[in-house]
TORTOR-316961 format. One line per 3 residues: number of its first residue (from 1); for each residue x, y, z of N, C-alpha, C. Coordinates in nm, 3 decimals. Example, Ala and Ser with C-alpha at 12.3 -4.5 7.8 and 13.67 -1.06 7.14 Angstrom:
BEGIN
1) 1.319/-0.569/0.780/1.230/-0.450/0.780/1.320/-0.330/0.780  1.285/-0.225/0.708/1.367/-0.106/0.714/1.290/0.003/0.787
***
This chain:
BEGIN
1) -0.491/-1.491/1.416/-0.459/-1.485/1.275/-0.508/-1.353/1.216  -0.425/-1.295/1.132/-0.459/-1.171/1.064/-0.451/-1.196/0.914  -0.554/-1.156/0.843/-0.554/-1.168/0.697/-0.548/-1.028/0.637
4) -0.467/-1.016/0.533/-0.452/-0.888/0.463/-0.474/-0.915/0.314  -0.569/-0.846/0.256/-0.605/-0.873/0.117/-0.605/-0.742/0.038  -0.526/-0.741/-0.070/-0.520/-0.624/-0.158/-0.608/-0.645/-0.281
7) -0.646/-0.535/-0.342/-0.718/-0.540/-0.469/-0.695/-0.409/-0.544  -0.725/-0.411/-0.674/-0.721/-0.287/-0.751/-0.606/-0.274/-0.849  -0.516/-0.371/-0.854/-0.406/-0.361/-0.949/-0.454/-0.384/-1.091
10) -0.361/-0.368/-1.186/-0.397/-0.391/-1.324/-0.299/-0.326/-1.419  -0.341/-0.319/-1.545/-0.261/-0.259/-1.652/-0.317/-0.120/-1.683  -0.228/-0.021/-1.687/-0.271/0.116/-1.715/-0.165/0.183/-1.802
13) -0.209/0.276/-1.884/-0.116/0.349/-1.969/-0.044/0.457/-1.889  0.074/0.496/-1.933/0.144/0.608/-1.866/0.055/0.731/-1.858  0.058/0.793/-1.742/-0.028/0.909/-1.717/-0.163/0.873/-1.658
16) -0.194/0.747/-1.654/-0.323/0.702/-1.601/-0.324/0.691/-1.451  -0.437/0.642/-1.400/-0.458/0.631/-1.255/-0.508/0.493/-1.218  -0.477/0.454/-1.096/-0.529/0.332/-1.035/-0.551/0.359/-0.887
19) -0.644/0.285/-0.829/-0.668/0.295/-0.685/-0.657/0.155/-0.625  -0.564/0.139/-0.533/-0.547/0.013/-0.463/-0.620/0.017/-0.330  -0.675/-0.098/-0.292/-0.743/-0.111/-0.163/-0.685/-0.229/-0.087
22) -0.689/-0.219/0.043/-0.637/-0.326/0.129/-0.726/-0.335/0.253  -0.770/-0.456/0.282/-0.854/-0.478/0.399/-0.786/-0.579/0.492  -0.778/-0.544/0.618/-0.725/-0.635/0.720/-0.841/-0.691/0.800
25) -0.830/-0.821/0.835/-0.935/-0.885/0.913/-0.873/-0.988/1.006  -0.956/-1.037/1.098/-0.907/-1.137/1.193/-0.879/-1.074/1.328  -0.770/-1.117/1.391/-0.736/-1.070/1.526/-0.663/-0.936/1.519
28) -0.740/-0.833/1.487/-0.684/-0.699/1.473/-0.681/-0.632/1.608  -0.563/-0.582/1.646/-0.551/-0.512/1.773/-0.436/-0.413/1.761  -0.447/-0.303/1.827/-0.338/-0.204/1.837/-0.268/-0.182/1.703
31) -0.343/-0.133/1.605/-0.281/-0.102/1.476/-0.188/0.017/1.493  -0.063/-0.002/1.455/0.034/0.107/1.460/0.024/0.191/1.334  0.031/0.124/1.221/0.021/0.194/1.094/-0.014/0.094/0.985
34) -0.053/0.147/0.870/-0.080/0.066/0.752/-0.005/0.130/0.637  0.039/0.050/0.543/0.118/0.109/0.436/0.124/0.022/0.312  0.185/0.079/0.211/0.206/0.012/0.083/0.355/0.007/0.051
37) 0.397/-0.110/0.010/0.532/-0.131/-0.038/0.522/-0.183/-0.181  0.632/-0.178/-0.253/0.633/-0.235/-0.387/0.768/-0.299/-0.416  0.763/-0.396/-0.506/0.885/-0.465/-0.546/0.882/-0.489/-0.695
40) 0.978/-0.428/-0.763/0.992/-0.447/-0.907/1.089/-0.562/-0.932  1.084/-0.624/-1.048/1.174/-0.736/-1.078/1.320/-0.697/-1.060  1.393/-0.778/-0.986/1.535/-0.754/-0.965/1.568/-0.646/-0.864
43) 1.465/-0.592/-0.799/1.489/-0.485/-0.701/1.436/-0.527/-0.564  1.484/-0.456/-0.463/1.436/-0.481/-0.327/1.300/-0.417/-0.305  1.228/-0.474/-0.211/1.099/-0.415/-0.174/1.125/-0.279/-0.109
46) 1.042/-0.182/-0.148/1.060/-0.046/-0.096/0.928/0.010/-0.047  0.938/0.100/0.050/0.819/0.168/0.101/0.768/0.267/-0.003  0.638/0.264/-0.027/0.574/0.362/-0.114/0.509/0.472/-0.030
49) 0.426/0.430/0.065/0.356/0.525/0.150/0.305/0.453/0.273  0.294/0.527/0.383/0.238/0.471/0.505/0.155/0.577/0.575  0.065/0.529/0.662/-0.023/0.620/0.735/-0.048/0.563/0.874
52) -0.037/0.649/0.975/-0.060/0.605/1.111/-0.210/0.609/1.143  -0.246/0.554/1.258/-0.386/0.558/1.300/-0.433/0.701/1.322  -0.340/0.792/1.348/-0.375/0.932/1.367/-0.381/1.011/1.237
55) -0.341/0.946/1.127/-0.351/1.012/0.997/-0.222/1.072/0.945  -0.113/1.057/1.017/0.015/1.108/0.967/0.063/1.020/0.852  0.112/1.084/0.748/0.152/1.010/0.627/0.301/1.026/0.598
58) 0.351/0.929/0.525/0.491/0.931/0.482/0.495/0.874/0.341  0.568/0.941/0.252/0.575/0.899/0.113/0.720/0.886/0.066  0.742/0.793/-0.024/0.870/0.787/-0.093/0.882/0.910/-0.182
61) 1.002/0.960/-0.197/1.023/1.080/-0.278/0.972/1.062/-0.420  0.984/0.940/-0.471/0.949/0.914/-0.610/0.799/0.922/-0.639  0.717/0.921/-0.534/0.571/0.923/-0.555/0.504/1.047/-0.497
64) 0.580/1.130/-0.429/0.522/1.251/-0.370/0.456/1.337/-0.477  0.336/1.383/-0.447/0.263/1.466/-0.541/0.181/1.387/-0.642  0.204/1.256/-0.650/0.129/1.173/-0.745/0.041/1.070/-0.674
67) 0.088/1.017/-0.562/0.015/0.914/-0.489/-0.042/0.973/-0.360  -0.158/0.922/-0.319/-0.219/0.964/-0.193/-0.265/0.841/-0.117  -0.222/0.832/0.008/-0.264/0.721/0.093/-0.371/0.770/0.189
70) -0.471/0.686/0.214/-0.576/0.720/0.309/-0.624/0.593/0.376  -0.699/0.606/0.483/-0.744/0.486/0.553/-0.879/0.511/0.618  -0.948/0.401/0.641/-1.073/0.400/0.716/-1.048/0.314/0.838
73) -1.025/0.378/0.952/-0.988/0.305/1.072/-1.097/0.207/1.116  -1.221/0.247/1.101/-1.331/0.163/1.147/-1.341/0.033/1.067  -1.294/0.037/0.942/-1.305/-0.080/0.854/-1.169/-0.146/0.830
76) -1.065/-0.102/0.903/-0.931/-0.158/0.887/-0.891/-0.164/0.739  -0.916/-0.055/0.671/-0.892/-0.048/0.527/-0.798/0.067/0.496  -0.709/0.044/0.401/-0.618/0.148/0.355/-0.624/0.153/0.203
79) -0.614/0.274/0.149/-0.623/0.295/0.006/-0.496/0.364/-0.045  -0.465/0.341/-0.170/-0.356/0.413/-0.236/-0.406/0.462/-0.371  -0.428/0.592/-0.380/-0.468/0.653/-0.507/-0.341/0.690/-0.582
82) -0.327/0.633/-0.701/-0.206/0.654/-0.780/-0.243/0.727/-0.908  -0.191/0.848/-0.922/-0.214/0.930/-1.041/-0.084/0.953/-1.117  -0.098/0.997/-1.240/0.020/1.027/-1.324/0.120/0.912/-1.322
85) 0.070/0.793/-1.341/0.156/0.674/-1.332/0.262/0.672/-1.441  0.377/0.619/-1.403/0.492/0.610/-1.493/0.532/0.462/-1.509  0.601/0.429/-1.616/0.649/0.291/-1.630/0.732/0.244/-1.511
88) 0.806/0.336/-1.448/0.887/0.300/-1.332/0.803/0.261/-1.211  0.675/0.287/-1.215/0.586/0.247/-1.105/0.544/0.100/-1.117  0.580/0.037/-1.227/0.546/-0.104/-1.247/0.612/-0.191/-1.139
91) 0.530/-0.266/-1.069/0.580/-0.349/-0.959/0.464/-0.429/-0.901  0.499/-0.521/-0.814/0.397/-0.584/-0.729/0.384/-0.497/-0.604  0.263/-0.458/-0.574/0.237/-0.372/-0.459/0.182/-0.456/-0.344
94) 0.244/-0.439/-0.227/0.207/-0.516/-0.109/0.153/-0.424/-0.002  0.048/-0.469/0.063/-0.006/-0.397/0.177/0.058/-0.450/0.305  0.092/-0.358/0.392/0.152/-0.394/0.521/0.068/-0.337/0.635
97) 0.045/-0.420/0.735/-0.025/-0.376/0.855/0.066/-0.400/0.974  0.094/-0.295/1.048/0.179/-0.306/1.165/0.094/-0.307/1.292  0.104/-0.414/1.370/0.025/-0.428/1.493/0.118/-0.439/1.613
100) 0.060/-0.420/1.730/0.135/-0.446/1.851/0.145/-0.328/1.943  0.164/-0.357/2.071/0.175/-0.252/2.173/0.322/-0.233/2.211  0.388/-0.339/2.259/0.527/-0.329/2.306/0.628/-0.363/2.198
103) 0.586/-0.435/2.097/0.672/-0.463/1.982/0.584/-0.468/1.858  0.650/-0.457/1.744/0.578/-0.450/1.617/0.566/-0.588/1.554  0.448/-0.619/1.507/0.423/-0.741/1.431/0.374/-0.698/1.292
106) 0.446/-0.741/1.189/0.410/-0.706/1.052/0.328/-0.816/0.987  0.223/-0.774/0.918/0.138/-0.866/0.843/0.130/-0.815/0.700  0.145/-0.908/0.605/0.154/-0.870/0.464/0.043/-0.935/0.382
109) 0.000/-0.864/0.279/-0.090/-0.924/0.182/-0.011/-1.002/0.078  -0.085/-1.062/-0.015/-0.021/-1.146/-0.116/0.035/-1.065/-0.232  -0.002/-0.940/-0.240/0.049/-0.852/-0.345/-0.047/-0.841/-0.462
112) -0.042/-0.726/-0.528/-0.123/-0.704/-0.648/-0.034/-0.638/-0.754  -0.042/-0.688/-0.875/0.045/-0.640/-0.983/-0.008/-0.510/-1.041  0.083/-0.413/-1.053/0.054/-0.288/-1.123/0.152/-0.278/-1.240
115) 0.099/-0.267/-1.359/0.181/-0.255/-1.479/0.145/-0.128/-1.553  0.246/-0.044/-1.574/0.225/0.083/-1.646/0.297/0.072/-1.780  0.220/0.064/-1.884/0.279/0.042/-2.016/0.182/0.088/-2.125
118) 0.239/0.135/-2.233/0.157/0.175/-2.348/0.145/0.058/-2.448
***
């Protein structure tokens, strides 16, 4: 069993910042990558940012230059620093952990709400 728990969401004004955290625990093995996805009402879930165990990162075009993903491999933790937030960033943010050697197994957190509004 793998547990994934996010924290750090909340209400922030446009232009503000938030930092999301995600911790994975349980039967952790062969982590491929960790990442953040988000889903706004009426829209599909989309990738926000991901990071491999080696530190390579990937960002959605809409967040490049504003969001930074980082991780602590020893603590199975991933962070998402979100700056210059916009109302369009409002969504439920989900942490994803990809495990496995020969095939990928995805594990998801329960999600944390981020609301950007004045």
